[in-house]
C-alpha positions as CSV (number, residue, x, y, z in Angstrom):
1,X,0.0,0.0,0.0
2,X,1.2,3.5,-0.8
3,X,0.2,7.1,-0.7
4,X,1.2,10.0,-3.0
5,X,1.1,13.3,-1.5
6,X,-1.3,12.2,1.1
7,X,-3.7,10.5,-1.3
8,X,-4.2,6.7,-1.0
9,X,-3.2,4.8,-4.0
10,X,-2.7,7.9,-6.1
11,X,-0.8,7.8,-9.3
12,X,2.7,9.0,-9.9
13,X,3.4,11.4,-12.6
14,X,5.6,9.5,-15.2
15,X,7.6,12.8,-15.7
16,X,8.5,13.0,-12.0
17,X,12.2,13.7,-11.8
18,X,12.5,11.0,-9.1
19,X,11.5,8.5,-11.7
20,X,13.4,10.1,-14.7
21,X,16.6,11.0,-13.0
22,X,16.5,9.6,-9.4
23,X,16.3,13.2,-8.3
24,X,15.3,12.8,-4.7
25,X,15.8,11.0,-1.5
26,X,14.3,8.4,0.7
27,X,14.2,7.1,4.3
28,X,13.2,3.6,5.7
29,X,11.8,4.0,9.3
30,X,10.9,1.4,11.7
31,X,7.7,1.8,13.7
32,X,7.2,0.9,17.4
33,X,4.4,0.9,19.9
34,X,4.6,4.7,20.2
35,X,5.3,5.9,16.8
36,X,8.3,6.0,14.5
37,X,11.8,5.5,15.9
38,X,14.1,8.4,15.7
39,X,11.6,10.3,13.4
40,X,13.3,13.7,14.2
41,X,16.6,12.2,13.1
42,X,15.1,11.1,9.7
43,X,13.5,14.4,9.2
44,X,16.7,16.3,9.7
45,X,18.6,14.0,7.4
46,X,16.0,14.3,4.7
47,X,15.8,18.1,4.9
48,X,19.7,18.3,4.8
49,X,19.8,15.8,1.9
50,X,17.3,17.9,-0.2
51,X,19.5,21.0,0.5
52,X,22.5,19.2,-0.8
53,X,20.5,18.4,-4.0
54,X,19.5,22.1,-4.2
55,X,15.8,22.2,-3.2
56,X,13.9,23.1,-0.1
57,X,11.9,20.5,1.7
58,X,10.6,20.0,5.4
59,X,8.2,17.7,6.7
60,X,4.7,19.3,7.0
61,X,2.4,18.7,10.0
62,X,0.1,16.8,7.8
63,X,2.8,14.3,6.7
64,X,3.9,14.0,10.3
65,X,0.3,13.2,11.3
66,X,-0.1,10.7,8.4
67,X,3.3,8.9,9.5
68,X,2.2,8.8,13.2
69,X,-1.3,7.5,12.3
70,X,0.3,4.8,10.2
71,X,2.8,3.8,12.8
72,X,0.1,3.3,15.3
73,X,-1.9,1.3,12.9
74,X,1.2,-0.8,11.8
75,X,3.5,-1.3,14.8
76,X,6.7,-3.2,14.2
77,X,6.6,-2.5,10.5
78,X,8.8,-0.4,8.1
79,X,7.5,2.9,6.7
80,X,9.4,4.3,3.6
81,X,9.2,7.7,2.7
82,X,10.4,9.0,-0.8
83,X,10.9,12.7,-1.5
84,X,11.4,13.7,-5.1
85,X,12.0,17.3,-6.6
86,X,8.6,16.6,-8.3
87,X,7.8,17.5,-12.0
88,X,9.4,20.1,-14.2
89,X,12.6,21.4,-15.7
90,X,14.0,20.7,-19.1
91,X,16.0,17.5,-19.3
92,X,18.5,17.4,-16.4
93,X,18.1,21.2,-15.7
94,X,15.9,21.5,-12.6
95,X,12.8,23.6,-12.4
96,X,13.1,27.1,-10.7
97,X,9.9,26.4,-8.7
98,X,10.0,23.1,-6.8
99,X,6.8,21.1,-5.8
100,X,8.2,18.1,-4.2
101,X,6.5,14.6,-4.5
102,X,6.0,12.6,-1.2
103,X,5.5,8.9,-1.6
104,X,4.8,6.9,1.6
105,X,4.5,3.1,1.7
106,X,4.3,0.5,4.6
107,X,6.1,-2.9,4.5
108,X,6.6,-5.8,7.0
109,X,10.0,-6.1,8.6
110,X,11.9,-9.1,6.9
111,X,11.4,-12.1,9.2
112,X,15.1,-13.0,9.0
113,X,16.3,-9.8,10.7
114,X,15.3,-11.1,14.0
115,X,17.4,-14.2,13.3
116,X,20.2,-12.1,12.4
117,X,20.0,-10.1,15.6
118,X,20.1,-13.2,17.7
119,X,22.6,-15.4,15.6
120,X,24.9,-12.9,13.8
121,X,25.8,-12.8,10.1
122,X,28.7,-13.4,7.8
123,X,29.7,-11.0,5.1
124,X,31.4,-11.5,1.8
125,X,33.4,-8.8,0.1
126,X,31.7,-7.7,-3.1
127,X,33.5,-7.5,-6.4
128,X,31.4,-4.3,-7.1
129,X,33.2,-1.2,-5.8
130,X,31.6,2.1,-5.1
131,X,32.6,5.2,-7.0
132,X,33.7,8.4,-5.3
133,X,31.4,11.4,-5.4
134,X,31.8,13.7,-2.4
135,X,28.9,15.9,-3.5
136,X,26.5,12.9,-2.8
137,X,28.4,11.2,-0.2
138,X,26.4,10.4,3.0
139,X,22.9,11.2,1.6
140,X,20.4,8.5,0.9
141,X,19.5,9.7,-2.6
142,X,17.5,7.6,-5.1
143,X,20.3,6.7,-7.3
144,X,21.1,3.3,-6.0
145,X,22.2,1.3,-9.1
146,X,25.5,0.4,-7.3
147,X,23.5,-1.4,-4.7
148,X,21.4,-3.1,-7.4
149,X,24.5,-4.3,-9.2
150,X,25.8,-5.5,-5.7
151,X,22.6,-7.4,-4.9
152,X,22.4,-8.9,-8.4
153,X,25.3,-11.3,-7.6
154,X,24.3,-14.4,-5.7
155,X,25.9,-14.9,-2.3
156,X,28.0,-18.0,-1.6
157,X,26.5,-20.4,0.8
158,X,27.1,-19.4,4.4
159,X,27.2,-15.8,3.7
160,X,24.3,-13.4,4.4
161,X,25.2,-10.0,2.8
162,X,28.0,-8.2,1.0
163,X,30.6,-6.1,2.5
164,X,31.3,-3.2,0.0
165,X,34.6,-1.2,-0.6
166,X,35.1,1.8,-2.7
167,X,37.3,2.0,-5.8
168,X,40.4,2.8,-3.6
169,X,39.7,-0.5,-1.5
170,X,38.6,1.4,1.6
171,X,35.7,-0.4,3.5
172,X,32.5,1.7,3.4
173,X,29.4,-0.4,4.2
174,X,27.5,-3.6,3.7
175,X,25.1,-3.6,0.7
176,X,22.3,-2.2,3.0
177,X,23.8,-1.1,6.4
178,X,26.7,0.8,8.0
179,X,29.6,-1.0,9.6
180,X,31.5,-0.7,12.7
181,X,34.8,-2.3,14.0
182,X,36.0,-2.8,17.4
183,X,39.6,-3.0,18.7
184,X,39.8,-3.1,22.5
185,X,38.0,0.0,23.8
186,X,38.1,1.8,20.4
187,X,35.1,1.7,18.0
188,X,35.7,2.8,14.5
189,X,33.2,3.3,11.7
190,X,34.5,4.1,8.1
191,X,34.6,7.7,7.0
192,X,31.9,8.5,4.4
193,X,33.2,11.8,3.0
194,X,33.6,10.3,-0.6
195,X,30.7,7.8,-0.9
196,X,28.3,5.6,1.1
197,X,25.2,6.4,3.2
198,X,25.4,7.9,6.6
199,X,22.5,6.1,8.2
200,X,20.2,7.4,10.9
201,X,21.0,4.3,12.9
202,X,24.8,4.8,12.4
203,X,24.3,8.3,14.0
204,X,22.2,7.0,17.0
205,X,24.8,4.3,17.8
206,X,27.6,6.9,17.7
207,X,25.6,9.1,20.1
208,X,25.0,6.3,22.4
209,X,28.6,5.3,22.5
210,X,29.6,8.7,23.3
211,X,27.1,8.8,26.2
212,X,28.8,5.7,27.4
213,X,32.2,7.4,27.3
214,X,33.3,4.9,24.6
215,X,36.0,6.0,22.1
216,X,34.3,6.3,18.7
217,X,36.0,7.4,15.6
218,X,35.2,8.0,11.9
219,X,38.2,6.9,10.1
220,X,39.3,5.5,6.5
221,X,39.4,1.8,7.0
222,X,41.6,0.1,4.3
223,X,40.5,-3.5,3.5
224,X,44.0,-4.7,4.5
225,X,43.1,-3.5,8.2
226,X,40.2,-5.8,8.8
227,X,42.6,-8.3,10.4
228,X,43.4,-5.8,13.2
229,X,39.9,-5.7,14.7
230,X,38.3,-8.0,17.3
231,X,34.7,-7.5,16.6
232,X,32.4,-5.9,13.9
233,X,28.7,-5.2,13.6
234,X,26.3,-3.6,11.1
235,X,23.5,-1.1,11.7
236,X,20.5,0.2,9.9
237,X,17.0,1.7,10.9
238,X,15.0,-1.4,10.4
239,X,17.4,-4.3,11.3
240,X,18.9,-2.4,14.2
241,X,22.2,-3.8,15.3
242,X,23.6,-7.2,14.1
243,X,26.9,-8.8,15.0
244,X,29.2,-9.7,12.2
245,X,30.8,-13.1,12.9
246,X,33.0,-13.2,9.8
247,X,34.1,-11.4,6.7
248,X,35.3,-13.8,4.0
249,X,37.6,-16.1,5.9
250,X,38.3,-13.7,8.7
251,X,36.5,-14.5,12.1
252,X,35.3,-12.0,14.6
253,X,34.1,-12.4,18.2
254,X,30.8,-11.1,19.5
255,X,31.2,-7.7,21.4
256,X,29.1,-7.2,24.6
257,X,28.5,-3.7,23.5
258,X,26.0,-4.8,20.7
259,X,23.5,-6.4,23.1
260,X,23.8,-3.4,25.4
261,X,23.1,-1.0,22.5
262,X,20.2,-2.9,21.3
263,X,18.6,-2.6,24.8
264,X,19.5,1.1,25.3
265,X,17.9,2.1,21.8
266,X,15.0,-0.4,22.0
267,X,16.0,-2.1,18.9
268,X,15.4,-5.8,19.8
269,X,13.2,-7.6,17.2
C-alpha cells in the first residue's frame, strides 16, 4: 500500500524527476508501539539531503500526522518515505519552482532480521566497488544502481550479505547497512566523505557510544586493516544492530556492547 502526497493509491506522474533521474531521497523508518523510532533524525537527514540536492523540503504537519497514524496502525513495521524534486525542468536542468512529491509506503520487517540479531551474520566482500562522489556522499539519494549491481550477484552458501569497498579499496558499508569495527576500547566506523550512506542508526549508535564514554572514531578503513579488529557489527534503521561473525575467511568475536546498544536504543526484534 502506498500514498502519494497524502492520497491513498494515487498515481505518480511519469515525468516525475525521481523516476526520470533519481532526483530525490528516501528514508526507511521502523515503527514501534509509540510511533516511528528516531523520526526527528530522519526528518533532519531528509531536509539536509534535499538542501544538498538544491531544493527546499521540510516535513509538513500533515505528513507527520499521516506517519504517526500509520505507525500506530502498523506497529513493528517499516515505513518508507520517498521525497522527489517533483515534476518540471528541461532535461537534467531542474525547475526554478519546486513542488516536491512525497510517496509513503508500509512494509513488513523481513522475518530473518530477528534471526540475524540473535545469531549474527557473515559478510562476503563484493567485487562491485563504489565510485567516489563527495557531493553525494552520505545522503540517501534515489540513485542506488550500485546497490542493485551488488545485490544482483548471488551470495555463496554461508554468507548473508555483501561487504562493499570503494574503488580505492577502503571499506565503506554492507550492501544495506553501515558497519562498525571494535579493537579493545576503540570503536571505528568508516569515513563517508567520498561515498556511502550515513544512516540514521549509525548516528544514533555513535551518540549512544559517546554517552557511555566509549572511544568512537570515523576513519578511513583500508580493506587490509580488517585483520586488526576483534569484533564488528552492522546497523540500519530497520534491522537495528547485528553482530558480524565473519568477513570472507576472517572470523570475529561477538562484542558485549552490541546487546547493550540494542537494549539502550530499544532495537530488539
